[in-house]
Residue, then its C-alpha position, 0 to 999 in steps of 0.5 A: m500500500s502506498n505510504v510516505n516511504t513509497t518512492a515510485g509506483f503505479f496503482n490500479l492499472p487496467a487489465q492486460a490481456i496475455t493470450v500466449n503461453t510465453i513469458t510476457a512483461l507488464a506493459v505500458p497501457a494505451q493512451g487514455a486507458f490509465g489517466s495521467g502519467l502513462p504513457s510517457p516519453l520514456l514509457l511508450a504505450g505497449n513497451g515494458l512498464s518498469i519503475g525505478f528511483p527518481p534521480d533526485i532521491a536515488g543516491s545516498v537514500y538507497d545506498c545500503h538502505p533496504f527497500t521493497v518492491t511490491v507487485a500485487g493484483k489479479f490473474t484471470t484464466a480461461g481454465s485451470y492453468t499454471v501461472l508463473p509471475s517473475l521480477y526482473q532488474v533492468p539496467g539503466t541503458v535498457v530503460a534508456a533504449k526503451t527495450q525493457g519489455t523484451l526482458t533479453n538484457d534484464a536480470a531475473v532476480f525472482l522467478g516464481a513457482a508455476t502455481s495452478s490457478g485451480a480453476a477458470g476465473t480470477q485469483n489474487f496474487l502478491i509478491q514482495v521482495q526486499f532488496l539491499w544495494d550498495s555503491t561500494t560492491g555494486k551488488l543487488t541482493g535480496g529475499v522474498q518476503t511474500y509470495q502468495i496466489n489466492g492468499v496461499n503462501i507458496a512453498t518456495l518461501t522456505p528453501g531447504g525446508t527451513a521454516g521462516q527463511l526467506q527465499p534469496t533472490t539472484v545476486v546481480s553484480s555491477v549495479g549502479v544507482n541508475d540500474l535500480n529499475f524493476i519490471p514484472s513478467f507473467t507466464f500462463g501455462t496455456a494460451g487462451a483468454n487470460s489476463v492480469t490486472v496489477t493493482e500495485f507495482s511500487i518501491d518502498r524504503v524499509 
């Protein structure tokens, strides 16, 4: 939920149809579909929708200070399909080139488990990942705080069977402050009349 610690984000985005069964990045809504702020000169309609830190607060504010990336919303499936949400870190050069939606040069920091939707219809989901970055090592590390679909915690939150342990994210090296950008993606197990509605995609300082 948005609060005084929220650095950047988008809320109550329109539904995005994903009719294929291949990995698909969250996309910038079409002109007039969302309201003010999207599309923009940097985030063109149909391109990948990433968020990062505004330049005026990025530096020391997040240097060795933890922050959380949240992605929440609803999946709608046409059948009992598996759904796999993921989160990527996007280099600043990729954002500048406006190619973050291809995911080709993005780093997969969290790959969700392919979890069954249970039945045709709509299910809620929530992903919260806490990260730590510092300018000295240039490494981005983190742990998954919450991974839920339909309010059920997914078993991957307890690696090695140790209860209470966070699932670690993939470590990304050579990360500068301009590289602290993120984009979610979604993979449906079966092509069809599927969609995702993101109600929150945000960064909060812990």
